[in-house]
C-alpha positions as a Markdown table, in Angstrom:
| # | Residue | x | y | z |
|---|---|---|---|---|
| 1 | Met | 6.7 | -6.7 | 6.0 |
| 2 | Asn | 4.5 | -3.4 | 6.2 |
| 3 | Ile | 6.6 | -0.6 | 4.7 |
| 4 | Ser | 5.8 | 3.0 | 5.7 |
| 5 | Leu | 6.7 | 5.8 | 3.4 |
| 6 | Glu | 5.3 | 8.5 | 5.8 |
| 7 | Asn | 7.0 | 11.9 | 5.3 |
| 8 | Gln | 8.4 | 10.5 | 1.9 |
| 9 | Val | 7.7 | 12.7 | -1.3 |
| 10 | Val | 8.2 | 10.1 | -4.1 |
| 11 | Val | 8.4 | 11.3 | -7.7 |
| 12 | Ile | 7.2 | 8.8 | -10.3 |
| 13 | Thr | 7.8 | 9.1 | -14.0 |
| 14 | Gly | 5.3 | 7.5 | -16.4 |
| 15 | Gly | 3.0 | 7.0 | -13.4 |
| 16 | Ala | -0.3 | 7.1 | -15.4 |
| 17 | Arg | -0.8 | 3.6 | -16.3 |
| 18 | Arg | 0.3 | -0.1 | -15.9 |
| 19 | Leu | 3.5 | -0.5 | -13.6 |
| 20 | Gly | 3.4 | 3.3 | -13.0 |
| 21 | Arg | -0.2 | 3.4 | -11.8 |
| 22 | Ala | 0.4 | 0.5 | -9.4 |
| 23 | Ile | 3.6 | 2.0 | -8.1 |
| 24 | Ala | 1.9 | 5.5 | -7.4 |
| 25 | Leu | -1.0 | 3.7 | -5.6 |
| 26 | Glu | 1.1 | 1.6 | -3.6 |
| 27 | Cys | 3.5 | 4.5 | -2.5 |
| 28 | Val | 0.2 | 6.5 | -1.5 |
| 29 | Ala | -1.2 | 3.6 | 0.4 |
| 30 | Ser | 2.1 | 3.5 | 2.2 |
| 31 | Gly | 1.8 | 7.2 | 3.5 |
| 32 | Ala | 3.8 | 9.0 | 0.9 |
| 33 | Ser | 3.0 | 12.2 | -1.0 |
| 34 | Val | 3.3 | 11.5 | -4.7 |
| 35 | Ala | 4.3 | 13.5 | -7.8 |
| 36 | Ile | 3.1 | 11.5 | -11.0 |
| 37 | Thr | 4.6 | 12.4 | -14.4 |
| 38 | Tyr | 3.1 | 11.6 | -17.7 |
| 39 | Cys | 3.4 | 12.6 | -21.2 |
| 40 | Ser | 0.5 | 12.0 | -23.4 |
| 41 | Ser | -1.8 | 9.9 | -21.4 |
| 42 | Ala | -3.8 | 12.5 | -19.7 |
| 43 | Asp | -7.0 | 10.7 | -19.3 |
| 44 | Glu | -5.3 | 7.8 | -17.7 |
| 45 | Ala | -3.1 | 10.1 | -15.6 |
| 46 | Ala | -6.5 | 11.7 | -14.4 |
| 47 | His | -7.9 | 8.3 | -13.5 |
| 48 | Thr | -4.6 | 7.4 | -11.5 |
| 49 | Leu | -4.9 | 10.7 | -9.6 |
| 50 | Arg | -8.4 | 9.9 | -8.5 |
| 51 | Gly | -7.5 | 6.6 | -7.6 |
| 52 | Ala | -4.4 | 7.8 | -5.6 |
| 53 | Gln | -6.5 | 10.3 | -3.9 |
| 54 | Ala | -8.9 | 7.6 | -2.9 |
| 55 | Ala | -6.0 | 5.4 | -1.3 |
| 56 | Arg | -4.8 | 8.2 | 0.9 |
| 57 | Val | -4.1 | 7.4 | 4.5 |
| 58 | Ser | -3.8 | 10.9 | 5.8 |
| 59 | Ser | -5.1 | 14.1 | 4.8 |
| 60 | Glu | -1.6 | 15.7 | 4.9 |
| 61 | Gln | -0.5 | 13.6 | 1.9 |
| 62 | Lys | -0.3 | 15.6 | -1.3 |
| 63 | Ile | -0.8 | 14.1 | -4.8 |
| 64 | Ala | -0.1 | 16.0 | -8.1 |
| 65 | Leu | 0.2 | 15.3 | -11.9 |
| 66 | Phe | 2.9 | 16.7 | -13.8 |
| 67 | Gln | 3.0 | 16.7 | -17.7 |
| 68 | Cys | 6.5 | 16.4 | -18.9 |
| 69 | Asp | 8.0 | 15.3 | -22.1 |
| 70 | Leu | 11.0 | 13.3 | -20.7 |
| 71 | Thr | 12.8 | 13.5 | -24.1 |
| 72 | Gln | 13.2 | 17.2 | -23.6 |
| 73 | Thr | 15.9 | 18.2 | -21.4 |
| 74 | Pro | 14.3 | 21.5 | -20.4 |
| 75 | Glu | 11.2 | 19.8 | -19.3 |
| 76 | Ile | 13.2 | 17.6 | -17.0 |
| 77 | Ser | 15.2 | 20.6 | -15.7 |
| 78 | Arg | 12.1 | 22.3 | -14.5 |
| 79 | Leu | 10.4 | 19.2 | -12.7 |
| 80 | Ala | 12.3 | 19.3 | -9.4 |
| 81 | Gly | 11.2 | 22.9 | -8.8 |
| 82 | Glu | 7.7 | 22.3 | -9.7 |
| 83 | Val | 7.3 | 19.4 | -7.7 |
| 84 | Ser | 9.0 | 20.9 | -4.5 |
| 85 | Ala | 6.6 | 23.9 | -5.0 |
| 86 | Thr | 3.5 | 21.7 | -5.3 |
| 87 | Val | 3.9 | 18.4 | -3.5 |
| 88 | Gly | 7.0 | 19.1 | -1.3 |
| 89 | Thr | 10.7 | 18.5 | -1.4 |
| 90 | Pro | 11.3 | 15.3 | -3.0 |
| 91 | Thr | 12.9 | 12.4 | -1.2 |
| 92 | Ala | 12.7 | 9.5 | -3.6 |
| 93 | Leu | 12.6 | 9.2 | -7.4 |
| 94 | Val | 11.3 | 6.0 | -9.4 |
| 95 | Asn | 12.5 | 6.0 | -13.0 |
| 96 | Asn | 9.5 | 4.0 | -14.4 |
| 97 | Ala | 8.7 | 5.7 | -17.9 |
| 98 | Ala | 9.9 | 3.6 | -21.0 |
| 99 | Ile | 9.1 | 2.5 | -24.4 |
| 100 | Phe | 9.4 | -1.0 | -25.7 |
| 101 | Arg | 9.1 | -1.3 | -29.4 |
| 102 | Arg | 9.9 | -4.3 | -31.5 |
| 103 | Thr | 12.9 | -3.8 | -34.0 |
| 104 | Pro | 13.9 | -6.8 | -35.9 |
| 105 | Phe | 17.4 | -6.4 | -37.1 |
| 106 | Arg | 16.9 | -8.2 | -40.7 |
| 107 | Glu | 13.5 | -6.3 | -41.3 |
| 108 | Thr | 14.8 | -2.7 | -40.4 |
| 109 | Asp | 16.6 | -0.4 | -42.7 |
| 110 | Leu | 19.2 | 1.9 | -41.6 |
| 111 | Glu | 17.1 | 5.0 | -40.9 |
| 112 | Ala | 14.5 | 3.2 | -39.0 |
| 113 | Trp | 17.1 | 1.3 | -37.0 |
| 114 | Glu | 18.8 | 4.7 | -36.2 |
| 115 | Gln | 15.4 | 6.2 | -35.1 |
| 116 | Ala | 14.7 | 3.2 | -33.0 |
| 117 | Phe | 18.0 | 3.5 | -31.1 |
| 118 | Asp | 17.5 | 7.2 | -30.5 |
| 119 | Glu | 13.9 | 6.8 | -29.3 |
| 120 | His | 14.9 | 4.1 | -26.9 |
| 121 | Ile | 18.0 | 5.8 | -25.5 |
| 122 | Ala | 16.3 | 9.2 | -25.2 |
| 123 | Thr | 13.3 | 7.8 | -23.0 |
| 124 | Asn | 14.8 | 4.7 | -21.4 |
| 125 | Leu | 18.2 | 5.8 | -20.5 |
| 126 | Lys | 18.9 | 9.5 | -21.2 |
| 127 | Ala | 15.9 | 10.7 | -19.2 |
| 128 | Pro | 16.7 | 8.5 | -16.2 |
| 129 | Tyr | 20.2 | 9.7 | -16.3 |
| 130 | Leu | 19.4 | 13.3 | -16.4 |
| 131 | Leu | 16.6 | 12.9 | -13.6 |
| 132 | Cys | 19.1 | 11.2 | -11.6 |
| 133 | Lys | 21.4 | 14.0 | -11.9 |
| 134 | Ile | 18.8 | 16.6 | -11.0 |
| 135 | Phe | 17.2 | 14.9 | -8.2 |
| 136 | Gly | 20.5 | 13.1 | -6.9 |
| 137 | Asp | 22.1 | 16.6 | -6.4 |
| 138 | Leu | 18.9 | 17.6 | -4.3 |
| 139 | Phe | 19.2 | 14.4 | -2.4 |
| 140 | Leu | 22.9 | 15.1 | -1.9 |
| 141 | Gln | 22.2 | 18.7 | -0.5 |
| 142 | Gln | 19.3 | 17.1 | 1.9 |
| 143 | Gln | 21.7 | 14.2 | 2.9 |
| 144 | Arg | 18.8 | 12.0 | 2.3 |
| 145 | Gly | 17.3 | 10.2 | -0.7 |
| 146 | Ala | 16.4 | 6.9 | -2.6 |
| 147 | Ile | 16.3 | 6.3 | -6.4 |
| 148 | Val | 14.6 | 3.2 | -7.9 |
| 149 | Asn | 15.1 | 2.6 | -11.5 |
| 150 | Leu | 13.0 | 0.1 | -13.7 |
| 151 | Ala | 15.4 | -2.1 | -15.6 |
| 152 | Asp | 14.5 | -5.4 | -17.0 |
| 153 | Ile | 15.6 | -8.9 | -17.1 |
| 154 | Tyr | 16.2 | -8.4 | -20.8 |
| 155 | Gly | 18.9 | -6.0 | -20.0 |
| 156 | Thr | 21.2 | -8.9 | -19.3 |
| 157 | Arg | 19.2 | -11.5 | -21.3 |
| 158 | Pro | 18.6 | -10.1 | -24.7 |
| 159 | Leu | 15.6 | -10.5 | -27.0 |
| 160 | Ala | 16.6 | -10.8 | -30.7 |
| 161 | Asn | 13.9 | -8.5 | -31.9 |
| 162 | Tyr | 14.3 | -5.8 | -29.5 |
| 163 | Thr | 18.0 | -4.7 | -29.7 |
| 164 | Pro | 17.6 | -0.9 | -28.8 |
| 165 | Tyr | 15.3 | -1.6 | -25.9 |
| 166 | Cys | 17.7 | -4.2 | -24.4 |
| 167 | Leu | 20.6 | -1.8 | -25.1 |
| 168 | Ser | 18.7 | 1.0 | -23.1 |
| 169 | Lys | 18.0 | -1.4 | -20.2 |
| 170 | Ala | 21.4 | -2.4 | -20.0 |
| 171 | Gly | 22.5 | 1.1 | -19.6 |
| 172 | Val | 19.8 | 1.6 | -16.7 |
| 173 | Ile | 21.7 | -1.5 | -15.0 |
| 174 | Met | 25.0 | 0.1 | -15.2 |
| 175 | Leu | 23.6 | 3.7 | -14.3 |
| 176 | Thr | 22.3 | 2.2 | -11.2 |
| 177 | Gln | 25.5 | 0.6 | -10.0 |
| 178 | Ser | 27.7 | 3.5 | -11.1 |
| 179 | Leu | 25.4 | 5.9 | -9.1 |
| 180 | Ala | 25.3 | 3.7 | -6.2 |
| 181 | Lys | 28.9 | 4.4 | -5.7 |
| 182 | Ala | 28.8 | 8.1 | -6.9 |
| 183 | Leu | 25.9 | 9.2 | -4.4 |
| 184 | Ala | 27.0 | 7.2 | -1.5 |
| 185 | Pro | 26.6 | 7.4 | 1.4 |
| 186 | His | 23.6 | 9.5 | 1.8 |
| 187 | Val | 21.5 | 8.5 | -1.2 |
| 188 | Arg | 20.8 | 4.8 | -2.3 |
| 189 | Val | 20.1 | 3.8 | -5.8 |
| 190 | Asn | 18.7 | 0.3 | -6.8 |
| 191 | Ala | 17.0 | -1.1 | -9.7 |
| 192 | Ile | 14.2 | -3.5 | -10.2 |
| 193 | Ala | 14.5 | -6.1 | -13.1 |
| 194 | Pro | 10.9 | -7.4 | -14.1 |
| 195 | Gly | 10.3 | -10.3 | -15.8 |
| 196 | Thr | 6.9 | -10.9 | -17.6 |
| 197 | Ile | 4.6 | -9.0 | -15.5 |
| 198 | Leu | 1.4 | -8.0 | -17.2 |
| 199 | Pro | -0.3 | -9.6 | -20.1 |
| 200 | Pro | 1.2 | -8.2 | -23.5 |
| 201 | Ser | 0.0 | -5.1 | -24.9 |
| 202 | Glu | 0.9 | -3.4 | -28.0 |
| 203 | His | 4.5 | -4.1 | -29.4 |
| 204 | Gln | 5.0 | -6.9 | -27.0 |
| 205 | Asn | 7.5 | -9.6 | -27.3 |
| 206 | Glu | 7.9 | -12.3 | -29.9 |
| 207 | Ala | 5.6 | -14.7 | -28.4 |
| 208 | Asp | 2.4 | -12.8 | -27.4 |
| 209 | Asp | 0.3 | -15.6 | -26.3 |
| 210 | Val | 0.0 | -16.2 | -22.5 |
| 211 | Ala | 0.7 | -19.9 | -22.8 |
| 212 | Thr | 4.0 | -19.5 | -24.4 |
| 213 | Leu | 4.9 | -16.9 | -21.9 |
| 214 | Leu | 4.2 | -18.9 | -19.0 |
| 215 | Ala | 6.2 | -21.8 | -20.2 |
| 216 | Arg | 9.4 | -19.6 | -19.7 |
| 217 | Ile | 8.3 | -18.8 | -16.0 |
| 218 | Pro | 9.3 | -21.6 | -13.5 |
| 219 | Leu | 6.8 | -20.1 | -11.0 |
| 220 | Gln | 4.1 | -20.8 | -13.6 |
| 221 | Arg | 2.5 | -17.6 | -13.5 |
| 222 | Leu | 2.8 | -13.8 | -14.8 |
| 223 | Gly | 3.9 | -11.4 | -12.2 |
| 224 | Thr | 1.4 | -8.6 | -11.0 |
| 225 | Ala | 1.9 | -4.8 | -11.2 |
| 226 | Glu | 1.2 | -4.8 | -7.3 |
| 227 | Glu | 4.3 | -6.9 | -6.8 |
| 228 | Ile | 6.6 | -4.6 | -8.6 |
| 229 | Ala | 5.1 | -1.7 | -6.6 |
| 230 | Gln | 5.6 | -3.4 | -3.4 |
| 231 | Thr | 9.2 | -4.0 | -4.2 |
| 232 | Val | 9.6 | -0.2 | -5.1 |
| 233 | Ala | 8.1 | 0.6 | -1.6 |
| 234 | Phe | 10.6 | -1.8 | -0.1 |
| 235 | Leu | 13.5 | -0.4 | -1.9 |
| 236 | Ile | 12.6 | 3.1 | -0.9 |
| 237 | Gly | 11.4 | 2.5 | 2.8 |
| 238 | Gly | 13.0 | -0.7 | 3.8 |
| 239 | Pro | 16.4 | -1.7 | 5.0 |
| 240 | Gln | 18.7 | 1.4 | 4.4 |
| 241 | Phe | 21.9 | -0.8 | 3.8 |
| 242 | Ile | 20.6 | -2.0 | 0.2 |
| 243 | Ser | 22.2 | 0.0 | -2.6 |
| 244 | Gly | 23.6 | -0.9 | -6.0 |
| 245 | Ala | 21.1 | -4.0 | -6.1 |
| 246 | Ile | 19.5 | -5.1 | -9.3 |
| 247 | Leu | 16.5 | -6.9 | -8.0 |
| 248 | Pro | 14.9 | -9.5 | -10.3 |
| 249 | Val | 11.3 | -9.7 | -9.8 |
| 250 | Asp | 10.5 | -12.4 | -12.4 |
| 251 | Gly | 9.4 | -15.8 | -11.0 |
| 252 | Val | 12.9 | -17.3 | -11.7 |
| 253 | Gln | 12.5 | -16.5 | -15.5 |
| 254 | Ser | 16.1 | -14.9 | -15.7 |
| 255 | Leu | 17.6 | -18.1 | -14.6 |
| 256 | Arg | 16.0 | -20.2 | -17.2 |
């Protein structure tokens, strides 16, 4: 299915690298104008911007970067206005930005445990919660809009050494389902629950070698960032009767 995002203005948080970069490039290639937020990855954001500009299918598409620390409420509050003034009135929000840090219970003292909880909740749950409020209000005024949250299969199938992360993603799942009701009928809210998509980088899961990861995936391969990005485009521009869905993109990993 070829998804057209023509006349859409998509806001993508954490769009400088990895999944966020792929989502930005897919949305642009599908015809959308795109607002890409980043926090500290300025060089990677500039690289993504150049790639997105090259992927445009129309000279009318606008693409811009926005530096934004999503743990700071005032910065979140100003984002919608800046996007509207620079790229156009937003029609879709993709909550992609997240942190993923190992926090073994038995090896972590109380202070570090509290810090890990605060950091994961602030970035992975509170920021999407506030962004959904700010952009959701705008979408309700327009009587049009779509929100796609990046959850995780580990929001329902917890990892032993990543409790704060798993808690935050479980919250994203409930946020998605609750807002699908609260923002209906004009705004659709869905989530993607990726499995193991990219080769492990820093702070990755207990078994870092690819062979061990593949043994957990019935489809016998890692997913790709492009497959997540295509799913995002589908949830924004595809069938308009899908809302409240938590869509696993995991090679059947969540059913093991």
